[in-house]
N, C-alpha and C positions, 0 to 999 in steps of 0.2 A: 484650355487655358484656365477655365474656372477651377478645375481640380488642382492646378498648380498654385493658384492663389489661396485655395483652401489649405494646402500643405504648408504654405509660407506662414500661416497663422498659428501653426502648431509650435509648442516650445522647442521641440528638437530642431525644426528647420529655422526658427528664429535665431537660435544660438549658432547654428551652422552658418547662416547668412551673415550674422555679425562677424563671425570669425573670418569668413571670406572677405568681407569689406575691409577689416583691419589688415589682412594680408595684402590686399590690393593697394591700399593706401601706403603700407610699408614698402612694398615693391616700387611704387611710384616715387616715394621719397628717396629710396636708395638709387633709383635710376637718375633722378634729378641731381643727387649728390655726385654721381659719377660723371654726369655731363658737366657739372661745375668744375670738377677736378680736371677734366680734359681741357676746358677753357682756360683754367689757371696755368696748365702746363703749356698751352699754346702761347699765352701771353708771356710766360717765362722764356720760351724759346725766342719770341720776337724781341724781348728786351735784351736777351743775350746777343742776338745778332746786331741789335742797335748799338750795343756797347762798342762794337768794333769801329763805329764812326765817331766816337767821342775822343777827346784829347787824352792821350796816354800819359800817365803819371811817371815820373822818375821813381827810382827805388825808394829813396828817402821819404818822398811824399806818400807813396803807396803804403809803406810800412807805418808811417805815422797815423794813417787812417784806420789801421787794423784795430779790432777790439782785442781785449786781453786774451780771449779765447777765439782762435781762428776757426770759422765755420768750415765744415767739410766740403760744402759746395762753393767755396770761394772761387771767384773767377773775375779778376779785375785787369783791365787793359794796362799794359806797362811798357815802358821803353827804357832800356839800360845800355850803358856803354861799359866796356871792360876788356880784359884780356883773359883768354882761356888758359887753364892749366891742363894740357893734354895728357900729362902723366897720370892724372887722377880720373880719367874717363872710366865709367863703368857702363855695363850693359844690364838693363832691367829685363829679366826674362818673362816669357809667356805673356806677351802683349800682342794679341791678334789684331789684325786690321784688314778689312775687306776679305774675310775668310781665310787669311793666311797668318800663320804664327810668325812671330818676330820679336824684336828687341826695341826698347827705347834706348837711345844713346844719350847718356847724361854726363855732363862735364862741368866742373866748378868754374865760375867766372869771378875774377878779381875785379870788382866794380871800381870804376874811376871815381875818385873823390877829390875834394879840394886839398891843396898842400897842407900837410901837418895833421890831417884827419886820420883816424884809425882805418886800417884796411878792412873792407867789407867783402865777404865771399858769399856767393849765392849759387846754388846748383841750377843748371839750365838743362831742361829736357830738350835736346837739340832736334830730335825727330826720331823717325822709325826706319829700321832696316829689316828685311825678311830673314828668317832663319833658314839656312840652306843645308846645314849638316846635321850630324847627330847631336842629341841633347847634351852629351858630355864633351863635345868638341870645343876647343878654344877659338873664339871668334875675334878677329881684329876689326875694330870699328873704324869708320872713316875719321881721319884726324880733323880737328877743328881748324878754322882759319887762324893764321898767325897774326900777331899784332892786335891793335884795338879793333873791336867789332861793335856794331850797333845792332841791338836785338829788339825786335818788336814781338810782343807775345802777351801771355796771360800770367798773372800772379795767381798761383793755385796753392791749396793747402798741401803740406807734406803728407805722404802716405804713412801708414802705421804698420810696422812689422808684425805679422800675425803669428809667425813661428820662426824659430832660428833654424836655418838650413846651412850646414857646414860643408857639404860635399859638392859645392858648385865649382865649375871651371874658374880659372883666374879672372878677376875683374868682372865677375857677374854677380848680380844680386837679384832677389825676388821682388823687393819693393823699393820704391824711391822714397826711402825714409831718411830725411835730412839729418835726423838726430843720430842715426847709425852711420851715415856716410861722412859727415863733417869731421875733419881732423885738422882744423886750422888754428887751434889754440884759443878759440873764442866760442861764445854761446851760439849754437847752431840756430839758424833762422827756421821757423816752423813753416816755411813756404819755399817754393821754387818757381822758376820761370819756365813756362811752356812756350817754346819758340814757334812763332807762326811765319816769321820772315826775318832776314838779317842782311846786313851789309858789312862784309862780303856775304854772298849767298852760299848755301851748302847744297849743291845739286845732287850729291850722293845720298842725301837724307830726305825722307818724305815728312813734311811738316804735318803734325797731327790735326785732323779736322775738329771742328767744334763737336762736343758730345751731343749725341742725338737725344732729343726729348720726345719720347713716343707716347702720344696721347691716345693712340688707337686702342690700347688695352682698356683705358677707361671708357672709351666709347663702346667697345664690345661688351663691357660689363653693364653699361647703361641699357644697351639693347637687350641683354639677357634678363635684366630685372623686369623690363617691359614684357618680355615673352612670358616670364613667370606670372605676371599679372593677368595676361590673356589666358594662360592655362588655368589659373585659379578661377577666373570668371567662366570659362568654358566648362570646366569640371563641375562647378556649381550648377550651371544650367542643365548639363547632361544628366546628372543624378536627380535633379528635381524633376525633369521631364520624364525620366525613366520610372521613378516612383509614382508619379501621377498616372502614368499609363497602367502600371501594375495595379494600382488601386481601382482605376476605372474598369479594368478587366475583371477584377474580383467581384465587382458589383453587378456585372452583367449576369442575369439569371441563365443558368444552363438549360437547354432544351433537350427533352428526351425524344428519341426516335422510335 
């Protein structure tokens, strides 16, 4: 132990010790930051779940509360009444759910408004169906309910088309981009409704679950930074002890036989 303390007083080991301390403090701060991120995501998940219990806004009220720029993570509870236009139904491709590939079924809804008001259309993601045939096959989606429907769901931001794909089967798209889908002679809404329930119901469609917020990745990163801190401390002690032993061994006088 005395030899180890003697080594620590040398400039080389003083510098190395300071470096290790800085590394350990840095790893600790990074671990703390990842724990904080995990807690923030847990709180965001709880807030998202709690939103389902609050009063749902009508479309006009929900739209009036939107900022000029719609956030990508928009998710606001909403209730709308209207009539579907089944002839404009589209299937949004490559939407896996529970390990199976499938489609979102999207249909525009003519929202009920007061007499004399302009007609408002909004796209509704009615739910999910599995893909059962070839990728190039034409798929017939379940028809929407006839007459007026009452829809409960989430107002979410429109997707953005990342590339133009022209060889898709009829009535299929890759993204639910309301700017590309709308053709109602009006400015397209930058949002759509993600249905969670409706009256009448749609038993042939699976309503989409709430998006999962996975904080386990942040927790694993936090643990990894702590492991790095332990490795740094262990490495510092290992090399210090080894060098002290080597110095002590060199100082032992050799005996001749």
